[in-house]
N, C-alpha and C positions, 0 to 999 in steps of 0.2 A: 504494500499499500503506500502510496506517495504521501509524504508528511504533510504537503501543503493541502492535499485532498482531504486528509483527516482533519487538519486544524481549521478548516473553513466551517466545519460543523461541531467542534468540540468545545466543551466548556470545562476545562480541567485545571487543577493547580499547576503552576509553572509555565502556563502558556498565556501570553498577553498579546491581543491582536490590536495593531495600531494602524489605522487607516487615514490616508491623506489623498484626497481626490480618489483616483482609480487605483492607487498603489496600496500595498499591504506589507507591514513588517510584522513577523511573528517571532516573539522572543522565546527562546528556549533557555530557562534559567539553569545555571550550572548546578544549583543545589537540588535540582529535580531530576537530574540524570540518573541512570542506573549506576548501581555501585556493587563493586566485589572487592572484598578485602580477605585476601589469602594469607596475611602475614608478610610474606616476602614480596607480595605484589598488591598495591592499591590501584584499582582501575576505576575510572569513571566513563560511562557509555552515553554518548549523545544519542545514538540510535540503538535499536535492539541488537543484542550481541550475546551470544553464549546463553547462559541461564536468565539473562534479563530479556523480556520480550513484552513490548508495548506496541499494540497495533497502530497507535497514533504517532509512533516515532520509529519507522521501520527504515526510511531512507528519504533522501531529498533529491529527486532526479537521480542522476548516476552517482550521487555521493551516498555511499553506503554505510560506512563506519568512520567515526571520529572517537577514538579512545585515548583518554589521557591516562597514561601509565607512570607509576612510580615504582622502581624495582629496587629492593634492597641489595647491599654489597654482596658480591660473590653469589648471586642468585640470578635465575633467568628462565627463559622458556626453552624446553628441550626440543629436540627436532621434531618437526611436524610438517604437515603438507598443506598446501593450497592449490586451487585451480581458478582460472577464468577471473582474475581480479588484478587491478593495478594497485599495489600496496606501496604507501609512502610513509617513511619514518622521518620525523622531524624532531631533532634533539633539542631540548630546552636547557638542561643542565646535566652534569655528569658524563658518562661515557657509556656507549652501547657497542657491544661486540657482535658482530654478524658473520655466520658461515652459511653456505647453502650448497645444494646439490649441483649448481653451475660451476662449482670451484671458486666462487668469490668468497673472500674473507676481508673484513674491514672493521676498524674501530670508529664509530661516529661520535663526534663531540659537538658541542653548541655551534650552530651555522652549518652544520653538514645535513644534507638532505638526500635521502635514498629512495629510489624508484625501483621496485622489483615487479615484473610482469610475471605473474604465475602462470597464465596461459594453459598449456596441456599439462602442467604439474611441476611444482617445485617443492623440495623439502628444505627446511632452513631452521636455524636456531638463533636466538637473541639472548644475550646475557649481559650482566653488568660485571666488567672486569675488575672493577675497584674493590679493594678490601675494606673501604672506609666510607665512600660517598654514594648515596643513592643515585640512580639515573632517573630522570624525569623526561618524558618524550611524549609525542603524539603519534599514534599510528592511525593511518587514514586509508581507507579502502574506497576505490572507485571502480565501478563496473566498466569494463572495456566495451568499445563498440562492436567488437568481433570476438566470438569465442574461439577457443583452440588456437591462440597465438602462441608462436615459439616462446619459451621462457626467456627473460632478458633481465639485465641488472644495469643500473645507472647511479652514480653518486657524484654530487657536487657540493661545493663549499660556497655560501653566501654570507659575506662578512656583515657586521654590524653596520658598517658604513654603507654597504649596498642597500640596507633596508631602513637607514635612519631617515625618518620624515618622508619617506617615499614608499610607493607600492613597487616592490621589486618582483618581477615575474620569475617564479620559481619552477613551474611546470606548465607545459602548453602542448598542443597537438603537434607542432612543428619544431619544438625545441629553439624557438626564436630567443634573442637576447641572452643566449647562453643558459637558458633554462633546461631542465630535464624534460624528456619526451614522454608525453602520455598517449595512450592508445584510446583516446576518448575526446570528444569536443568539450574540453573543460581546461580551464586555466586556474592556476593557483598563484596568488600573490602573498608575499609576507611584508609587513612594515613593523618598524620600531618607531613609535610615535612618542616624542616628548611632550611634556605638559604644554597645552596651547597650540601644538602643531596640528595642522589639518592636511589631509589628502582627499582628493575626489576621484571617483571612478565612473565613467560613463559606459553604458552598455546598450546593446541593439535590443529592439522590441522582441518579445517572446523569450528572452533568456532570463534566467533566475540567478540570484546571489545569495551565498551563505556567508555570513561573518562569524568567525570563532574567535573569542579573546583567550589567547594562550597565557597571558600574564598581564597583571595591572588592571586598568579600567579605560574605557573610552566612550565616546557617544557615537550614534550612527543616526545621521539626519537629526540630531538633537536629543535622541533617546538614549538613556544611560545603559551600559552594559559593564558588568564586573567580570573578573576573572572566572573562566569556566563557562560564561554564558555564550549562546550562539543566537543568531538572528537569520530568519528566512526571509528573503526579500523578493517580491514579485511586482511586476508592472511599475518598475521605478527606473526611469531612463538614467539617474544620476544619484549617487550617494556620496555623502561627505562624512569621513571619519576623523574624529578629533580625539587627541590624548587627554585623559581626564583622571589623574594627573598625567600617567604615562601608560603605555600598553605595547605589547607584543601581539600583532593581530594576523590572522589568516583570512583571506578573502578568496572565495571560490566563485568563479564565473562559469555558470553551467547552461548547456542547451536545454 
């Protein structure tokens, strides 16, 4: 079920509908996300995932998963498999060690972003290699436009300077501007907004936007969002994001 379809008719805690003319902003409060605490892993689910199922929050267009994960030192996810998904890891603090069945091995740190195309099937593991510091990261799943793609891997670094007070293109269908390549008509931007700084984004008719606050707080067209909050935006040709006081923000532009 599409998140927007459900939200047009729901009346539930944690969902706020804000209308302006023909546009609509639906707030997804971070405090109302699904939550799993396994001791070694603390995970918050924006959309239905694993044992957390909510028919009002299954996906938003091709955006299927946004999990905010904190993994304790020397712990991690054992080897497991995925198919037919574009999987993005975005590290906020600490370090994340990755190995997979394609022979890729890497340690991601803040500013590193990884895209793994699961396609016909990939097995991988993710762990915290530190003996002292937790790792805090976002795992994002986007449905590919085509099933049964060959598995693939890509990783790039985007510095704080790249993202400071601007929308930095992190992933796109054609890899433009040095971004990761996605097998879907979707673009992912990242921004680090200082207090009072603003950025704007224009989009074509028929597209939808999702804003996710990774840290700090901001406003979206004047509406306040806190850390962990998301906002589903439709029928809006332009949005303005402002740091309040400061924030790290992800913006998804989706077909």
